[in-house]
C-alpha positions as a Markdown table, in Angstrom:
| # | Residue | x | y | z |
|---|---|---|---|---|
| 1 | Unk | 100.0 | 91.7 | 73.9 |
| 2 | Unk | 103.1 | 89.2 | 75.5 |
| 3 | Unk | 105.9 | 90.0 | 76.9 |
| 4 | Unk | 108.0 | 89.3 | 73.8 |
| 5 | Unk | 105.9 | 91.5 | 71.5 |
| 6 | Unk | 106.8 | 94.7 | 69.8 |
| 7 | Unk | 105.2 | 96.9 | 72.4 |
| 8 | Unk | 107.6 | 95.3 | 75.5 |
| 9 | Unk | 110.5 | 97.3 | 73.0 |
| 10 | Unk | 108.5 | 100.5 | 72.4 |
| 11 | Unk | 108.1 | 100.8 | 76.3 |
| 12 | Unk | 111.5 | 99.8 | 77.4 |
| 13 | Unk | 112.4 | 103.0 | 75.0 |
| 14 | Unk | 109.8 | 104.9 | 76.9 |
| 15 | Unk | 111.4 | 103.8 | 80.2 |
| 16 | Unk | 114.7 | 104.5 | 78.7 |
| 17 | Unk | 113.8 | 108.0 | 77.7 |
| 18 | Unk | 113.1 | 108.9 | 81.7 |
| 19 | Unk | 116.6 | 110.3 | 83.2 |
| 20 | Unk | 115.4 | 109.4 | 86.9 |
| 21 | Unk | 114.5 | 105.5 | 85.5 |
| 22 | Unk | 118.1 | 105.7 | 84.2 |
| 23 | Unk | 119.9 | 106.6 | 86.4 |
| 24 | Unk | 118.1 | 104.2 | 88.8 |
| 25 | Unk | 118.7 | 101.4 | 86.6 |
| 26 | Unk | 115.3 | 100.5 | 86.3 |
| 27 | Unk | 114.3 | 98.2 | 83.4 |
| 28 | Unk | 110.8 | 96.7 | 82.3 |
| 29 | Unk | 110.3 | 93.3 | 82.5 |
| 30 | Unk | 106.8 | 92.5 | 80.9 |
| 31 | Unk | 104.7 | 94.9 | 79.5 |
| 32 | Unk | 101.1 | 93.6 | 78.1 |
| 33 | Unk | 97.7 | 92.0 | 78.8 |
| 34 | Unk | 97.0 | 94.4 | 81.6 |
| 35 | Unk | 100.3 | 94.4 | 83.6 |
| 36 | Unk | 103.5 | 95.5 | 84.0 |
| 37 | Unk | 106.8 | 94.7 | 85.5 |
| 38 | Unk | 109.6 | 97.1 | 86.3 |
| 39 | Unk | 112.9 | 95.8 | 88.2 |
| 40 | Unk | 115.8 | 97.4 | 89.5 |
| 41 | Unk | 119.0 | 96.3 | 91.5 |
| 42 | Unk | 119.5 | 97.6 | 95.2 |
| 43 | Unk | 122.7 | 99.6 | 95.1 |
| 44 | Unk | 124.0 | 100.9 | 98.2 |
| 45 | Unk | 123.0 | 104.6 | 97.7 |
| 46 | Unk | 119.4 | 103.2 | 97.1 |
| 47 | Unk | 119.0 | 102.6 | 101.3 |
| 48 | Unk | 118.4 | 104.4 | 103.7 |
| 49 | Unk | 120.3 | 104.6 | 107.4 |
| 50 | Unk | 119.1 | 100.9 | 108.1 |
| 51 | Unk | 120.1 | 98.9 | 105.3 |
| 52 | Unk | 116.3 | 98.9 | 103.8 |
| 53 | Unk | 115.6 | 100.3 | 100.5 |
| 54 | Unk | 114.5 | 103.8 | 100.8 |
| 55 | Unk | 110.7 | 104.4 | 100.7 |
| 56 | Unk | 110.9 | 106.8 | 98.1 |
| 57 | Unk | 112.8 | 104.3 | 95.5 |
| 58 | Unk | 109.7 | 101.8 | 96.3 |
| 59 | Unk | 107.5 | 104.5 | 95.4 |
| 60 | Unk | 109.3 | 105.2 | 92.5 |
| 61 | Unk | 109.1 | 101.6 | 91.5 |
| 62 | Unk | 105.2 | 101.5 | 92.3 |
| 63 | Unk | 104.6 | 104.5 | 90.4 |
| 64 | Unk | 106.2 | 103.7 | 87.2 |
| 65 | Unk | 104.8 | 100.0 | 87.1 |
| 66 | Unk | 101.3 | 101.2 | 87.7 |
| 67 | Unk | 101.5 | 104.2 | 84.9 |
| 68 | Unk | 103.0 | 101.4 | 82.7 |
| 69 | Unk | 100.5 | 98.4 | 83.5 |
| 70 | Unk | 97.6 | 101.4 | 82.3 |
| 71 | Unk | 99.5 | 102.1 | 79.3 |
| 72 | Unk | 98.8 | 98.3 | 78.5 |
| 73 | Unk | 94.9 | 99.1 | 78.0 |
| 74 | Unk | 95.1 | 102.9 | 78.0 |
| 75 | Unk | 98.0 | 103.7 | 75.3 |
| 76 | Unk | 100.5 | 106.4 | 75.6 |
| 77 | Unk | 100.2 | 110.1 | 76.9 |
| 78 | Unk | 99.2 | 109.1 | 80.8 |
| 79 | Unk | 100.0 | 110.8 | 83.9 |
| 80 | Unk | 99.7 | 109.7 | 87.5 |
| 81 | Unk | 96.4 | 111.1 | 88.7 |
| 82 | Unk | 97.4 | 109.4 | 92.4 |
| 83 | Unk | 98.1 | 106.9 | 94.3 |
| 84 | Unk | 98.8 | 105.4 | 97.9 |
| 85 | Unk | 101.3 | 103.1 | 98.9 |
| 86 | Unk | 101.4 | 100.7 | 102.3 |
| 87 | Unk | 104.7 | 99.5 | 103.7 |
| 88 | Unk | 104.3 | 96.1 | 104.7 |
| 89 | Unk | 107.7 | 95.2 | 105.8 |
| 90 | Unk | 111.5 | 96.4 | 105.7 |
| 91 | Unk | 112.7 | 96.4 | 102.1 |
| 92 | Unk | 115.7 | 93.6 | 102.1 |
| 93 | Unk | 117.1 | 92.2 | 99.2 |
| 94 | Unk | 119.5 | 92.4 | 96.1 |
| 95 | Unk | 116.3 | 93.1 | 93.5 |
| 96 | Unk | 113.2 | 95.2 | 93.7 |
| 97 | Unk | 110.6 | 94.0 | 91.6 |
| 98 | Unk | 107.5 | 95.9 | 91.1 |
| 99 | Unk | 104.8 | 94.1 | 89.3 |
| 100 | Unk | 101.5 | 96.3 | 88.6 |
| 101 | Unk | 98.2 | 95.1 | 87.3 |
| 102 | Unk | 94.8 | 97.0 | 85.5 |
| 103 | Unk | 92.1 | 96.7 | 88.3 |
| 104 | Unk | 89.9 | 98.8 | 86.4 |
| 105 | Unk | 90.2 | 100.1 | 83.0 |
| 106 | Unk | 88.5 | 103.4 | 82.0 |
| 107 | Unk | 88.2 | 106.2 | 79.3 |
| 108 | Unk | 89.5 | 109.0 | 81.3 |
| 109 | Unk | 91.1 | 107.0 | 84.5 |
| 110 | Unk | 92.8 | 103.5 | 84.7 |
| 111 | Unk | 92.9 | 102.3 | 88.3 |
| 112 | Unk | 95.7 | 99.7 | 89.0 |
| 113 | Unk | 97.3 | 97.7 | 92.0 |
| 114 | Unk | 101.0 | 96.8 | 92.3 |
| 115 | Unk | 102.9 | 94.4 | 94.7 |
| 116 | Unk | 106.5 | 95.7 | 95.3 |
| 117 | Unk | 108.5 | 92.6 | 96.4 |
| 118 | Unk | 112.3 | 92.2 | 97.3 |
| 119 | Unk | 114.3 | 88.8 | 95.9 |
| 120 | Unk | 116.9 | 87.8 | 98.1 |
| 121 | Unk | 120.1 | 86.5 | 96.4 |
| 122 | Unk | 118.7 | 83.0 | 96.4 |
| 123 | Unk | 115.7 | 84.5 | 94.6 |
| 124 | Unk | 113.5 | 84.2 | 97.5 |
| 125 | Unk | 110.5 | 86.8 | 97.2 |
| 126 | Unk | 109.2 | 88.9 | 100.2 |
| 127 | Unk | 106.2 | 91.3 | 99.9 |
| 128 | Unk | 107.2 | 94.5 | 101.1 |
| 129 | Unk | 104.8 | 96.8 | 99.7 |
| 130 | Unk | 101.6 | 97.1 | 98.1 |
| 131 | Unk | 100.0 | 100.0 | 96.0 |
| 132 | Unk | 96.9 | 101.3 | 94.3 |
| 133 | Unk | 96.7 | 104.3 | 92.1 |
| 134 | Unk | 94.7 | 106.0 | 89.0 |
| 135 | Unk | 96.6 | 107.0 | 86.1 |
| 136 | Unk | 94.8 | 110.2 | 84.2 |
| 137 | Unk | 94.5 | 109.4 | 80.4 |
| 138 | Unk | 96.0 | 112.8 | 78.9 |
| 139 | Unk | 94.2 | 114.2 | 75.9 |
| 140 | Unk | 97.6 | 115.5 | 74.5 |
| 141 | Unk | 101.0 | 115.1 | 75.4 |
| 142 | Unk | 102.8 | 118.0 | 77.4 |
| 143 | Unk | 105.3 | 119.4 | 76.3 |
| 144 | Unk | 109.1 | 118.6 | 77.6 |
| 145 | Unk | 110.6 | 121.4 | 80.0 |
| 146 | Unk | 113.6 | 123.0 | 78.9 |
């Protein structure tokens, strides 16, 4: 798979079906070969009181990127089983990039790692957090609430 394959378009459609992702303005920029990259432009309402991107936004990006990366090897029907995130430095910049890749694919669980990088207006990158997660391969897809 490559970032230009039809699978990227399908994954972008899945992201677009998530109301919270749409609200944040998240976009999937790469999907394939055991990896996925999610990006979002930083808006004022995504910052905390000191002007840094809120940890909850970083956590959201890690969670989704981890799951999409797992989807490149396990297909759809995935649920986050758990993840940890370590904040390394304040998230300053204009674009948040979450790049995740599969560490170990399994039949029922996929382990992934995610680097959360802030890009400034000049395109300089700063690693601000890392996450590791386990994604469960669901036997069936769950019905949508409501």
